[in-house]
Gaussian input, Z-matrix of N, CA and C with variables (Angstrom, degrees):
# hf/3-21g

backbone

0 1
 N
 C     1     B1
 C     2     B2     1     A1
 N     3     B3     2     A2     1     D1
 C     4     B4     3     A3     2     D2
 C     5     B5     4     A4     3     D3
 N     6     B6     5     A5     4     D4
 C     7     B7     6     A6     5     D5
 C     8     B8     7     A7     6     D6
 N     9     B9     8     A8     7     D7
 C    10    B10     9     A9     8     D8
 C    11    B11    10    A10     9     D9
 N    12    B12    11    A11    10    D10
 C    13    B13    12    A12    11    D11
 C    14    B14    13    A13    12    D12
 N    15    B15    14    A14    13    D13
 C    16    B16    15    A15    14    D14
 C    17    B17    16    A16    15    D15
 N    18    B18    17    A17    16    D16
 C    19    B19    18    A18    17    D17
 C    20    B20    19    A19    18    D18
 N    21    B21    20    A20    19    D19
 C    22    B22    21    A21    20    D20
 C    23    B23    22    A22    21    D21
 N    24    B24    23    A23    22    D22
 C    25    B25    24    A24    23    D23
 C    26    B26    25    A25    24    D24
 N    27    B27    26    A26    25    D25
 C    28    B28    27    A27    26    D26
 C    29    B29    28    A28    27    D27
 N    30    B30    29    A29    28    D28
 C    31    B31    30    A30    29    D29
 C    32    B32    31    A31    30    D30
 N    33    B33    32    A32    31    D31
 C    34    B34    33    A33    32    D32
 C    35    B35    34    A34    33    D33
 N    36    B36    35    A35    34    D34
 C    37    B37    36    A36    35    D35
 C    38    B38    37    A37    36    D36
 N    39    B39    38    A38    37    D37
 C    40    B40    39    A39    38    D38
 C    41    B41    40    A40    39    D39
 N    42    B42    41    A41    40    D40
 C    43    B43    42    A42    41    D41
 C    44    B44    43    A43    42    D42
 N    45    B45    44    A44    43    D43
 C    46    B46    45    A45    44    D44
 C    47    B47    46    A46    45    D45
 N    48    B48    47    A47    46    D46
 C    49    B49    48    A48    47    D47
 C    50    B50    49    A49    48    D48
 N    51    B51    50    A50    49    D49
 C    52    B52    51    A51    50    D50
 C    53    B53    52    A52    51    D51
 N    54    B54    53    A53    52    D52
 C    55    B55    54    A54    53    D53
 C    56    B56    55    A55    54    D54
 N    57    B57    56    A56    55    D55
 C    58    B58    57    A57    56    D56
 C    59    B59    58    A58    57    D57
 N    60    B60    59    A59    58    D58
 C    61    B61    60    A60    59    D59
 C    62    B62    61    A61    60    D60
 N    63    B63    62    A62    61    D61
 C    64    B64    63    A63    62    D62
 C    65    B65    64    A64    63    D63
 N    66    B66    65    A65    64    D64
 C    67    B67    66    A66    65    D65
 C    68    B68    67    A67    66    D66
 N    69    B69    68    A68    67    D67
 C    70    B70    69    A69    68    D68
 C    71    B71    70    A70    69    D69
 N    72    B72    71    A71    70    D70
 C    73    B73    72    A72    71    D71
 C    74    B74    73    A73    72    D72
 N    75    B75    74    A74    73    D73
 C    76    B76    75    A75    74    D74
 C    77    B77    76    A76    75    D75
 N    78    B78    77    A77    76    D76
 C    79    B79    78    A78    77    D77
 C    80    B80    79    A79    78    D78
 N    81    B81    80    A80    79    D79
 C    82    B82    81    A81    80    D80
 C    83    B83    82    A82    81    D81
 N    84    B84    83    A83    82    D82
 C    85    B85    84    A84    83    D83
 C    86    B86    85    A85    84    D84
 N    87    B87    86    A86    85    D85
 C    88    B88    87    A87    86    D86
 C    89    B89    88    A88    87    D87
 N    90    B90    89    A89    88    D88
 C    91    B91    90    A90    89    D89
 C    92    B92    91    A91    90    D90
 N    93    B93    92    A92    91    D91
 C    94    B94    93    A93    92    D92
 C    95    B95    94    A94    93    D93
 N    96    B96    95    A95    94    D94
 C    97    B97    96    A96    95    D95
 C    98    B98    97    A97    96    D96
 N    99    B99    98    A98    97    D97
 C   100   B100    99    A99    98    D98
 C   101   B101   100   A100    99    D99
 N   102   B102   101   A101   100   D100
 C   103   B103   102   A102   101   D101
 C   104   B104   103   A103   102   D102
 N   105   B105   104   A104   103   D103
 C   106   B106   105   A105   104   D104
 C   107   B107   106   A106   105   D105
 N   108   B108   107   A107   106   D106
 C   109   B109   108   A108   107   D107
 C   110   B110   109   A109   108   D108
 N   111   B111   110   A110   109   D109
 C   112   B112   111   A111   110   D110
 C   113   B113   112   A112   111   D111
 N   114   B114   113   A113   112   D112
 C   115   B115   114   A114   113   D113
 C   116   B116   115   A115   114   D114
 N   117   B117   116   A116   115   D115
 C   118   B118   117   A117   116   D116
 C   119   B119   118   A118   117   D117
 N   120   B120   119   A119   118   D118
 C   121   B121   120   A120   119   D119
 C   122   B122   121   A121   120   D120
 N   123   B123   122   A122   121   D121
 C   124   B124   123   A123   122   D122
 C   125   B125   124   A124   123   D123
 N   126   B126   125   A125   124   D124
 C   127   B127   126   A126   125   D125
 C   128   B128   127   A127   126   D126
 N   129   B129   128   A128   127   D127
 C   130   B130   129   A129   128   D128
 C   131   B131   130   A130   129   D129
 N   132   B132   131   A131   130   D130
 C   133   B133   132   A132   131   D131
 C   134   B134   133   A133   132   D132
 N   135   B135   134   A134   133   D133
 C   136   B136   135   A135   134   D134
 C   137   B137   136   A136   135   D135
 N   138   B138   137   A137   136   D136
 C   139   B139   138   A138   137   D137
 C   140   B140   139   A139   138   D138
 N   141   B141   140   A140   139   D139
 C   142   B142   141   A141   140   D140
 C   143   B143   142   A142   141   D141
 N   144   B144   143   A143   142   D142
 C   145   B145   144   A144   143   D143
 C   146   B146   145   A145   144   D144
 N   147   B147   146   A146   145   D145
 C   148   B148   147   A147   146   D146
 C   149   B149   148   A148   147   D147
 N   150   B150   149   A149   148   D148
 C   151   B151   150   A150   149   D149
 C   152   B152   151   A151   150   D150
 N   153   B153   152   A152   151   D151
 C   154   B154   153   A153   152   D152
 C   155   B155   154   A154   153   D153
 N   156   B156   155   A155   154   D154
 C   157   B157   156   A156   155   D155
 C   158   B158   157   A157   156   D156
 N   159   B159   158   A158   157   D157
 C   160   B160   159   A159   158   D158
 C   161   B161   160   A160   159   D159
 N   162   B162   161   A161   160   D160
 C   163   B163   162   A162   161   D161
 C   164   B164   163   A163   162   D162
 N   165   B165   164   A164   163   D163
 C   166   B166   165   A165   164   D164
 C   167   B167   166   A166   165   D165
 N   168   B168   167   A167   166   D166
 C   169   B169   168   A168   167   D167
 C   170   B170   169   A169   168   D168
 N   171   B171   170   A170   169   D169
 C   172   B172   171   A171   170   D170
 C   173   B173   172   A172   171   D171
 N   174   B174   173   A173   172   D172
 C   175   B175   174   A174   173   D173
 C   176   B176   175   A175   174   D174
 N   177   B177   176   A176   175   D175
 C   178   B178   177   A177   176   D176
 C   179   B179   178   A178   177   D177
 N   180   B180   179   A179   178   D178
 C   181   B181   180   A180   179   D179
 C   182   B182   181   A181   180   D180
 N   183   B183   182   A182   181   D181
 C   184   B184   183   A183   182   D182
 C   185   B185   184   A184   183   D183
 N   186   B186   185   A185   184   D184
 C   187   B187   186   A186   185   D185
 C   188   B188   187   A187   186   D186
 N   189   B189   188   A188   187   D187
 C   190   B190   189   A189   188   D188
 C   191   B191   190   A190   189   D189
 N   192   B192   191   A191   190   D190
 C   193   B193   192   A192   191   D191
 C   194   B194   193   A193   192   D192
 N   195   B195   194   A194   193   D193
 C   196   B196   195   A195   194   D194
 C   197   B197   196   A196   195   D195
 N   198   B198   197   A197   196   D196
 C   199   B199   198   A198   197   D197
 C   200   B200   199   A199   198   D198
 N   201   B201   200   A200   199   D199
 C   202   B202   201   A201   200   D200
 C   203   B203   202   A202   201   D201
 N   204   B204   203   A203   202   D202
 C   205   B205   204   A204   203   D203
 C   206   B206   205   A205   204   D204
 N   207   B207   206   A206   205   D205
 C   208   B208   207   A207   206   D206
 C   209   B209   208   A208   207   D207
 N   210   B210   209   A209   208   D208
 C   211   B211   210   A210   209   D209
 C   212   B212   211   A211   210   D210
 N   213   B213   212   A212   211   D211
 C   214   B214   213   A213   212   D212
 C   215   B215   214   A214   213   D213
 N   216   B216   215   A215   214   D214
 C   217   B217   216   A216   215   D215
 C   218   B218   217   A217   216   D216
 N   219   B219   218   A218   217   D217
 C   220   B220   219   A219   218   D218
 C   221   B221   220   A220   219   D219
 N   222   B222   221   A221   220   D220
 C   223   B223   222   A222   221   D221
 C   224   B224   223   A223   222   D222
 N   225   B225   224   A224   223   D223
 C   226   B226   225   A225   224   D224
 C   227   B227   226   A226   225   D225
 N   228   B228   227   A227   226   D226
 C   229   B229   228   A228   227   D227
 C   230   B230   229   A229   228   D228
 N   231   B231   230   A230   229   D229
 C   232   B232   231   A231   230   D230
 C   233   B233   232   A232   231   D231
 N   234   B234   233   A233   232   D232
 C   235   B235   234   A234   233   D233
 C   236   B236   235   A235   234   D234
 N   237   B237   236   A236   235   D235
 C   238   B238   237   A237   236   D236
 C   239   B239   238   A238   237   D237
 N   240   B240   239   A239   238   D238
 C   241   B241   240   A240   239   D239
 C   242   B242   241   A241   240   D240
 N   243   B243   242   A242   241   D241
 C   244   B244   243   A243   242   D242
 C   245   B245   244   A244   243   D243
 N   246   B246   245   A245   244   D244
 C   247   B247   246   A246   245   D245
 C   248   B248   247   A247   246   D246
 N   249   B249   248   A248   247   D247
 C   250   B250   249   A249   248   D248
 C   251   B251   250   A250   249   D249
 N   252   B252   251   A251   250   D250
 C   253   B253   252   A252   251   D251
 C   254   B254   253   A253   252   D252
 N   255   B255   254   A254   253   D253
 C   256   B256   255   A255   254   D254
 C   257   B257   256   A256   255   D255
 N   258   B258   257   A257   256   D256
 C   259   B259   258   A258   257   D257
 C   260   B260   259   A259   258   D258
 N   261   B261   260   A260   259   D259
 C   262   B262   261   A261   260   D260
 C   263   B263   262   A262   261   D261
 N   264   B264   263   A263   262   D262
 C   265   B265   264   A264   263   D263
 C   266   B266   265   A265   264   D264
 N   267   B267   266   A266   265   D265
 C   268   B268   267   A267   266   D266
 C   269   B269   268   A268   267   D267
 N   270   B270   269   A269   268   D268
 C   271   B271   270   A270   269   D269
 C   272   B272   271   A271   270   D270
 N   273   B273   272   A272   271   D271
 C   274   B274   273   A273   272   D272
 C   275   B275   274   A274   273   D273
 N   276   B276   275   A275   274   D274
 C   277   B277   276   A276   275   D275
 C   278   B278   277   A277   276   D276
 N   279   B279   278   A278   277   D277
 C   280   B280   279   A279   278   D278
 C   281   B281   280   A280   279   D279
 N   282   B282   281   A281   280   D280
 C   283   B283   282   A282   281   D281
 C   284   B284   283   A283   282   D282
 N   285   B285   284   A284   283   D283
 C   286   B286   285   A285   284   D284
 C   287   B287   286   A286   285   D285
 N   288   B288   287   A287   286   D286
 C   289   B289   288   A288   287   D287
 C   290   B290   289   A289   288   D288
 N   291   B291   290   A290   289   D289
 C   292   B292   291   A291   290   D290
 C   293   B293   292   A292   291   D291
 N   294   B294   293   A293   292   D292
 C   295   B295   294   A294   293   D293
 C   296   B296   295   A295   294   D294
 N   297   B297   296   A296   295   D295
 C   298   B298   297   A297   296   D296
 C   299   B299   298   A298   297   D297
 N   300   B300   299   A299   298   D298
 C   301   B301   300   A300   299   D299
 C   302   B302   301   A301   300   D300
 N   303   B303   302   A302   301   D301
 C   304   B304   303   A303   302   D302
 C   305   B305   304   A304   303   D303
 N   306   B306   305   A305   304   D304
 C   307   B307   306   A306   305   D305
 C   308   B308   307   A307   306   D306
 N   309   B309   308   A308   307   D307
 C   310   B310   309   A309   308   D308
 C   311   B311   310   A310   309   D309
 N   312   B312   311   A311   310   D310
 C   313   B313   312   A312   311   D311
 C   314   B314   313   A313   312   D312
 N   315   B315   314   A314   313   D313
 C   316   B316   315   A315   314   D314
 C   317   B317   316   A316   315   D315
 N   318   B318   317   A317   316   D316
 C   319   B319   318   A318   317   D317
 C   320   B320   319   A319   318   D318
 N   321   B321   320   A320   319   D319
 C   322   B322   321   A321   320   D320
 C   323   B323   322   A322   321   D321
 N   324   B324   323   A323   322   D322
 C   325   B325   324   A324   323   D323
 C   326   B326   325   A325   324   D324
 N   327   B327   326   A326   325   D325
 C   328   B328   327   A327   326   D326
 C   329   B329   328   A328   327   D327
 N   330   B330   329   A329   328   D328
 C   331   B331   330   A330   329   D329
 C   332   B332   331   A331   330   D330
 N   333   B333   332   A332   331   D331
 C   334   B334   333   A333   332   D332
 C   335   B335   334   A334   333   D333

   B1=1.4370
   B2=1.5236
   B3=1.2978
   B4=1.4626
   B5=1.5179
   B6=1.3277
   B7=1.4517
   B8=1.5159
   B9=1.2927
   B10=1.4559
   B11=1.5176
   B12=1.3061
   B13=1.4527
   B14=1.5191
   B15=1.3031
   B16=1.4547
   B17=1.5160
   B18=1.3167
   B19=1.4569
   B20=1.5177
   B21=1.3077
   B22=1.4540
   B23=1.5187
   B24=1.3128
   B25=1.4543
   B26=1.5211
   B27=1.3143
   B28=1.4481
   B29=1.5243
   B30=1.3168
   B31=1.4581
   B32=1.5258
   B33=1.2831
   B34=1.4630
   B35=1.5220
   B36=1.3215
   B37=1.4628
   B38=1.5211
   B39=1.3122
   B40=1.4540
   B41=1.5280
   B42=1.3016
   B43=1.4479
   B44=1.5243
   B45=1.3121
   B46=1.4540
   B47=1.5186
   B48=1.3137
   B49=1.4575
   B50=1.5126
   B51=1.2985
   B52=1.4611
   B53=1.5175
   B54=1.3070
   B55=1.4576
   B56=1.5178
   B57=1.3328
   B58=1.4670
   B59=1.5274
   B60=1.3025
   B61=1.4599
   B62=1.5206
   B63=1.3199
   B64=1.4600
   B65=1.5319
   B66=1.3248
   B67=1.4750
   B68=1.5208
   B69=1.3345
   B70=1.4673
   B71=1.5296
   B72=1.3309
   B73=1.4559
   B74=1.5254
   B75=1.3176
   B76=1.4624
   B77=1.5232
   B78=1.3240
   B79=1.4635
   B80=1.5234
   B81=1.3259
   B82=1.4599
   B83=1.5228
   B84=1.3192
   B85=1.4647
   B86=1.5198
   B87=1.3164
   B88=1.4695
   B89=1.5320
   B90=1.3393
   B91=1.4671
   B92=1.5253
   B93=1.3272
   B94=1.4720
   B95=1.5234
   B96=1.3259
   B97=1.4761
   B98=1.5256
   B99=1.3281
   B100=1.4686
   B101=1.5341
   B102=1.3253
   B103=1.4660
   B104=1.5270
   B105=1.3260
   B106=1.4611
   B107=1.5301
   B108=1.3311
   B109=1.4732
   B110=1.5283
   B111=1.3381
   B112=1.4566
   B113=1.5236
   B114=1.3111
   B115=1.4609
   B116=1.5217
   B117=1.3320
   B118=1.4643
   B119=1.5207
   B120=1.3258
   B121=1.4698
   B122=1.5277
   B123=1.3324
   B124=1.4684
   B125=1.5344
   B126=1.3289
   B127=1.4637
   B128=1.5253
   B129=1.3254
   B130=1.4721
   B131=1.5245
   B132=1.3194
   B133=1.4638
   B134=1.5201
   B135=1.3360
   B136=1.4680
   B137=1.5280
   B138=1.3448
   B139=1.4645
   B140=1.5332
   B141=1.3400
   B142=1.4602
   B143=1.5176
   B144=1.3377
   B145=1.4619
   B146=1.5245
   B147=1.3223
   B148=1.4615
   B149=1.5310
   B150=1.3154
   B151=1.4581
   B152=1.5300
   B153=1.3319
   B154=1.4651
   B155=1.5243
   B156=1.3374
   B157=1.4645
   B158=1.5316
   B159=1.3329
   B160=1.4706
   B161=1.5236
   B162=1.3188
   B163=1.4724
   B164=1.5225
   B165=1.3205
   B166=1.4661
   B167=1.5247
   B168=1.3311
   B169=1.4609
   B170=1.5251
   B171=1.3199
   B172=1.4619
   B173=1.5258
   B174=1.3212
   B175=1.4717
   B176=1.5291
   B177=1.3388
   B178=1.4635
   B179=1.5108
   B180=1.3143
   B181=1.4657
   B182=1.5262
   B183=1.3483
   B184=1.4610
   B185=1.5274
   B186=1.3213
   B187=1.4664
   B188=1.5264
   B189=1.3253
   B190=1.4643
   B191=1.5272
   B192=1.3190
   B193=1.4637
   B194=1.5249
   B195=1.3221
   B196=1.4615
   B197=1.5274
   B198=1.3293
   B199=1.4646
   B200=1.5133
   B201=1.3291
   B202=1.4597
   B203=1.5276
   B204=1.3200
   B205=1.4673
   B206=1.5268
   B207=1.3252
   B208=1.4677
   B209=1.5246
   B210=1.3196
   B211=1.4680
   B212=1.5302
   B213=1.3325
   B214=1.4622
   B215=1.5206
   B216=1.3336
   B217=1.4684
   B218=1.5237
   B219=1.3218
   B220=1.4596
   B221=1.5217
   B222=1.3184
   B223=1.4677
   B224=1.5294
   B225=1.3240
   B226=1.4652
   B227=1.5279
   B228=1.3279
   B229=1.4574
   B230=1.5106
   B231=1.3368
   B232=1.4575
   B233=1.5190
   B234=1.3213
   B235=1.4630
   B236=1.5176
   B237=1.3068
   B238=1.4514
   B239=1.5115
   B240=1.3267
   B241=1.4546
   B242=1.5180
   B243=1.3158
   B244=1.4606
   B245=1.5180
   B246=1.3158
   B247=1.4558
   B248=1.5220
   B249=1.3096
   B250=1.4633
   B251=1.5263
   B252=1.3367
   B253=1.4638
   B254=1.5245
   B255=1.3210
   B256=1.4604
   B257=1.5241
   B258=1.3318
   B259=1.4538
   B260=1.5237
   B261=1.2978
   B262=1.4618
   B263=1.5253
   B264=1.3126
   B265=1.4570
   B266=1.5250
   B267=1.3292
   B268=1.4582
   B269=1.5290
   B270=1.3198
   B271=1.4534
   B272=1.5255
   B273=1.3279
   B274=1.4476
   B275=1.5124
   B276=1.3363
   B277=1.4566
   B278=1.5157
   B279=1.3063
   B280=1.4573
   B281=1.5184
   B282=1.3137
   B283=1.4624
   B284=1.5145
   B285=1.3125
   B286=1.4459
   B287=1.5162
   B288=1.3277
   B289=1.4491
   B290=1.5102
   B291=1.3113
   B292=1.4596
   B293=1.5107
   B294=1.3228
   B295=1.4519
   B296=1.5252
   B297=1.3449
   B298=1.4578
   B299=1.5239
   B300=1.3234
   B301=1.4676
   B302=1.5235
   B303=1.3269
   B304=1.4644
   B305=1.5236
   B306=1.3298
   B307=1.4685
   B308=1.5162
   B309=1.3320
   B310=1.4627
   B311=1.5289
   B312=1.3225
   B313=1.4572
   B314=1.5182
   B315=1.3396
   B316=1.4535
   B317=1.5161
   B318=1.3208
   B319=1.4719
   B320=1.5213
   B321=1.3318
   B322=1.4623
   B323=1.5283
   B324=1.3172
   B325=1.4622
   B326=1.5271
   B327=1.3154
   B328=1.4737
   B329=1.5149
   B330=1.3346
   B331=1.4735
   B332=1.5116
   B333=1.3292
   B334=1.4686
   B335=1.4969
   A1=109.56
   A2=117.56
   A3=123.33
   A4=109.35
   A5=116.80
   A6=121.41
   A7=110.08
   A8=115.62
   A9=122.64
   A10=107.76
   A11=116.75
   A12=119.93
   A13=106.92
   A14=115.40
   A15=121.63
   A16=108.77
   A17=116.75
   A18=121.52
   A19=108.01
   A20=115.75
   A21=121.32
   A22=107.67
   A23=117.08
   A24=121.10
   A25=107.32
   A26=117.74
   A27=121.95
   A28=112.71
   A29=117.79
   A30=121.80
   A31=110.16
   A32=117.11
   A33=125.21
   A34=114.63
   A35=118.25
   A36=120.09
   A37=109.75
   A38=114.49
   A39=121.32
   A40=109.39
   A41=116.81
   A42=121.73
   A43=108.27
   A44=116.28
   A45=120.23
   A46=108.08
   A47=116.22
   A48=120.55
   A49=109.17
   A50=117.01
   A51=120.65
   A52=109.54
   A53=114.68
   A54=121.83
   A55=106.55
   A56=116.15
   A57=120.61
   A58=113.07
   A59=117.22
   A60=120.62
   A61=109.80
   A62=115.71
   A63=119.73
   A64=109.99
   A65=117.39
   A66=120.02
   A67=110.82
   A68=117.16
   A69=120.64
   A70=110.18
   A71=115.94
   A72=120.76
   A73=110.31
   A74=116.08
   A75=120.55
   A76=111.89
   A77=116.28
   A78=120.42
   A79=110.74
   A80=116.84
   A81=121.42
   A82=110.30
   A83=116.54
   A84=121.43
   A85=110.03
   A86=116.94
   A87=121.58
   A88=111.35
   A89=116.48
   A90=120.80
   A91=111.70
   A92=116.68
   A93=119.29
   A94=110.25
   A95=117.21
   A96=120.18
   A97=109.96
   A98=116.28
   A99=120.38
   A100=110.49
   A101=116.86
   A102=121.19
   A103=110.86
   A104=115.41
   A105=120.80
   A106=112.22
   A107=116.39
   A108=123.25
   A109=111.57
   A110=116.13
   A111=122.05
   A112=109.20
   A113=116.48
   A114=120.56
   A115=108.78
   A116=115.69
   A117=119.42
   A118=109.71
   A119=116.98
   A120=120.69
   A121=110.94
   A122=117.09
   A123=120.40
   A124=110.62
   A125=116.40
   A126=119.75
   A127=110.18
   A128=116.69
   A129=120.65
   A130=110.78
   A131=117.62
   A132=121.78
   A133=110.85
   A134=116.87
   A135=121.09
   A136=111.40
   A137=116.47
   A138=121.32
   A139=111.08
   A140=116.52
   A141=120.22
   A142=112.44
   A143=116.12
   A144=122.21
   A145=108.30
   A146=115.82
   A147=119.45
   A148=110.23
   A149=115.33
   A150=120.24
   A151=109.55
   A152=116.99
   A153=121.24
   A154=110.89
   A155=117.78
   A156=120.36
   A157=109.90
   A158=117.31
   A159=121.38
   A160=109.80
   A161=117.50
   A162=121.45
   A163=109.96
   A164=116.65
   A165=120.65
   A166=111.79
   A167=117.57
   A168=120.65
   A169=110.29
   A170=117.12
   A171=121.17
   A172=112.19
   A173=117.01
   A174=121.00
   A175=111.77
   A176=116.37
   A177=119.84
   A178=114.95
   A179=117.87
   A180=120.95
   A181=110.09
   A182=118.22
   A183=120.76
   A184=114.05
   A185=118.21
   A186=120.18
   A187=112.59
   A188=118.23
   A189=121.01
   A190=109.42
   A191=116.44
   A192=121.36
   A193=110.00
   A194=116.65
   A195=121.76
   A196=111.57
   A197=117.86
   A198=119.96
   A199=112.22
   A200=115.90
   A201=119.95
   A202=111.31
   A203=116.64
   A204=120.27
   A205=109.27
   A206=117.11
   A207=120.94
   A208=110.98
   A209=117.39
   A210=120.93
   A211=110.24
   A212=116.72
   A213=121.36
   A214=110.65
   A215=116.38
   A216=120.38
   A217=110.70
   A218=116.91
   A219=120.92
   A220=110.91
   A221=116.87
   A222=120.95
   A223=111.52
   A224=115.68
   A225=120.46
   A226=112.66
   A227=116.90
   A228=120.14
   A229=113.17
   A230=116.77
   A231=122.20
   A232=109.20
   A233=116.43
   A234=121.91
   A235=108.34
   A236=116.42
   A237=123.05
   A238=109.43
   A239=116.23
   A240=121.72
   A241=107.18
   A242=117.53
   A243=121.37
   A244=108.52
   A245=116.17
   A246=120.57
   A247=109.23
   A248=115.50
   A249=120.73
   A250=109.32
   A251=118.09
   A252=121.23
   A253=114.21
   A254=118.32
   A255=119.99
   A256=112.67
   A257=117.30
   A258=121.04
   A259=109.89
   A260=116.14
   A261=120.80
   A262=110.22
   A263=115.88
   A264=122.97
   A265=107.31
   A266=117.78
   A267=119.61
   A268=111.72
   A269=115.89
   A270=121.37
   A271=110.43
   A272=116.01
   A273=121.24
   A274=114.30
   A275=117.39
   A276=120.58
   A277=109.05
   A278=115.65
   A279=120.96
   A280=107.92
   A281=117.16
   A282=121.33
   A283=108.26
   A284=115.69
   A285=120.59
   A286=109.27
   A287=118.56
   A288=121.81
   A289=113.70
   A290=115.33
   A291=122.61
   A292=106.97
   A293=116.52
   A294=121.06
   A295=107.42
   A296=115.61
   A297=120.27
   A298=112.09
   A299=116.94
   A300=119.68
   A301=110.49
   A302=117.67
   A303=121.10
   A304=110.93
   A305=116.92
   A306=120.05
   A307=110.30
   A308=116.63
   A309=120.69
   A310=110.25
   A311=117.17
   A312=120.07
   A313=111.57
   A314=117.15
   A315=121.10
   A316=113.63
   A317=117.12
   A318=120.07
   A319=112.78
   A320=117.71
   A321=120.97
   A322=110.44
   A323=117.06
   A324=119.30
   A325=110.46
   A326=116.11
   A327=120.64
   A328=110.12
   A329=116.14
   A330=120.91
   A331=109.20
   A332=115.56
   A333=120.32
   A334=111.16
   D1=133.98
   D2=179.39
   D3=-89.51
   D4=132.87
   D5=177.75
   D6=-114.29
   D7=152.27
   D8=175.74
   D9=-103.18
   D10=132.99
   D11=174.20
   D12=-104.89
   D13=127.65
   D14=-177.38
   D15=-119.60
   D16=130.00
   D17=177.05
   D18=-101.35
   D19=134.02
   D20=179.27
   D21=-113.35
   D22=118.86
   D23=178.40
   D24=-74.96
   D25=126.52
   D26=-175.82
   D27=-89.90
   D28=-12.98
   D29=-179.12
   D30=-85.65
   D31=144.16
   D32=173.28
   D33=58.58
   D34=-60.63
   D35=-174.03
   D36=-151.38
   D37=166.32
   D38=179.18
   D39=-83.11
   D40=125.78
   D41=176.97
   D42=-136.58
   D43=129.10
   D44=176.15
   D45=-102.12
   D46=139.82
   D47=-179.16
   D48=-140.12
   D49=129.54
   D50=176.60
   D51=-83.31
   D52=141.14
   D53=176.03
   D54=-124.13
   D55=113.75
   D56=-177.04
   D57=-100.91
   D58=-22.56
   D59=-176.11
   D60=-137.56
   D61=167.03
   D62=176.32
   D63=-65.09
   D64=-28.13
   D65=176.28
   D66=-68.63
   D67=-36.53
   D68=175.30
   D69=-62.34
   D70=-42.84
   D71=178.86
   D72=-62.33
   D73=-43.63
   D74=178.36
   D75=-61.24
   D76=-41.18
   D77=178.60
   D78=-64.61
   D79=-38.89
   D80=177.57
   D81=-61.10
   D82=-46.77
   D83=179.12
   D84=-61.53
   D85=-48.13
   D86=-179.13
   D87=-60.09
   D88=-45.81
   D89=-178.49
   D90=-64.07
   D91=-43.27
   D92=-179.71
   D93=-68.40
   D94=-39.11
   D95=177.99
   D96=-61.28
   D97=-43.44
   D98=179.26
   D99=-65.66
   D100=-39.56
   D101=178.47
   D102=-59.29
   D103=-35.89
   D104=179.49
   D105=-83.82
   D106=-4.09
   D107=-179.16
   D108=60.39
   D109=38.83
   D110=176.80
   D111=-100.95
   D112=142.97
   D113=172.23
   D114=-78.36
   D115=165.47
   D116=175.54
   D117=-62.60
   D118=-37.42
   D119=179.60
   D120=-64.65
   D121=-40.72
   D122=-179.87
   D123=-64.64
   D124=-43.70
   D125=178.19
   D126=-63.85
   D127=-43.09
   D128=179.54
   D129=-58.12
   D130=-42.59
   D131=178.98
   D132=-62.89
   D133=-43.14
   D134=179.95
   D135=-63.83
   D136=-37.80
   D137=-176.74
   D138=-82.80
   D139=-26.99
   D140=-177.49
   D141=88.76
   D142=32.87
   D143=178.79
   D144=-128.10
   D145=176.24
   D146=177.47
   D147=-82.55
   D148=159.81
   D149=175.48
   D150=-60.60
   D151=-37.56
   D152=178.56
   D153=-58.87
   D154=-39.00
   D155=179.24
   D156=-62.62
   D157=-42.17
   D158=177.40
   D159=-63.17
   D160=-43.78
   D161=178.17
   D162=-57.33
   D163=-47.04
   D164=-179.06
   D165=-65.62
   D166=-40.60
   D167=177.11
   D168=-61.31
   D169=-45.67
   D170=-179.22
   D171=-65.51
   D172=-24.33
   D173=176.84
   D174=-84.67
   D175=-5.24
   D176=176.01
   D177=94.61
   D178=29.47
   D179=179.55
   D180=-56.15
   D181=116.69
   D182=-174.89
   D183=-74.10
   D184=-12.82
   D185=-177.15
   D186=-106.01
   D187=18.16
   D188=178.66
   D189=-61.79
   D190=138.71
   D191=-178.52
   D192=-65.24
   D193=128.13
   D194=-174.58
   D195=-60.79
   D196=-37.48
   D197=178.98
   D198=-61.59
   D199=-41.61
   D200=178.69
   D201=-70.99
   D202=-35.44
   D203=176.63
   D204=-62.79
   D205=-46.18
   D206=179.47
   D207=-62.37
   D208=-40.92
   D209=177.52
   D210=-63.01
   D211=-39.91
   D212=178.57
   D213=-63.08
   D214=-45.68
   D215=179.28
   D216=-60.65
   D217=-41.23
   D218=178.82
   D219=-61.95
   D220=-45.72
   D221=178.93
   D222=-60.18
   D223=-33.17
   D224=-179.50
   D225=-82.97
   D226=-2.63
   D227=-179.85
   D228=78.29
   D229=28.31
   D230=179.57
   D231=-109.07
   D232=141.97
   D233=176.96
   D234=-110.26
   D235=154.64
   D236=-177.60
   D237=-116.97
   D238=131.82
   D239=177.97
   D240=-135.76
   D241=128.71
   D242=177.85
   D243=-108.73
   D244=131.35
   D245=179.01
   D246=-144.68
   D247=158.18
   D248=178.71
   D249=-66.95
   D250=149.21
   D251=-177.67
   D252=-57.29
   D253=-25.37
   D254=-177.92
   D255=-78.31
   D256=-8.02
   D257=179.80
   D258=-62.59
   D259=131.64
   D260=-179.78
   D261=-67.35
   D262=140.26
   D263=176.56
   D264=-103.14
   D265=134.08
   D266=179.98
   D267=-53.81
   D268=141.20
   D269=-178.20
   D270=-59.78
   D271=140.54
   D272=178.71
   D273=85.58
   D274=6.07
   D275=177.77
   D276=-120.54
   D277=157.87
   D278=177.15
   D279=-112.01
   D280=127.62
   D281=177.64
   D282=-120.65
   D283=146.95
   D284=-176.19
   D285=-134.10
   D286=145.55
   D287=-176.40
   D288=-106.05
   D289=157.12
   D290=175.36
   D291=-116.12
   D292=130.32
   D293=176.06
   D294=-86.20
   D295=90.82
   D296=-177.37
   D297=-61.42
   D298=-35.47
   D299=178.52
   D300=-59.50
   D301=-44.89
   D302=-179.52
   D303=-65.48
   D304=-40.77
   D305=179.32
   D306=-64.57
   D307=-46.42
   D308=-179.79
   D309=-62.97
   D310=-45.52
   D311=179.40
   D312=-60.89
   D313=-34.51
   D314=179.22
   D315=-70.48
   D316=-16.35
   D317=-178.80
   D318=-101.80
   D319=-9.55
   D320=-179.25
   D321=-83.59
   D322=147.51
   D323=176.34
   D324=-65.06
   D325=148.06
   D326=179.52
   D327=-63.88
   D328=141.71
   D329=178.13
   D330=-76.34
   D331=140.54
   D332=179.78
   D333=-90.08

């Protein structure tokens, strides 16, 4: 079953955004960090990771640890909601899905 991951920005107003790829997720992180006027080093310190890890996440690293990604989203004031693709999206908002199966398959070792 394919699930959609929707990020809700908690600052100022409600915004739904679909994330279909790890690059989309990285762009979301980068955009929110820039909106907050934080450097990559400042975000890394808040999350407890290296600046290089933030750089790789923002570039769309598909093997980023989910726990660290969730911690990063929390630090940025973003919430995560997963729903089935058939779930209605409120009018006037854009929602985007993540194919978790494809991401997971991309991180597993090749079968021999």
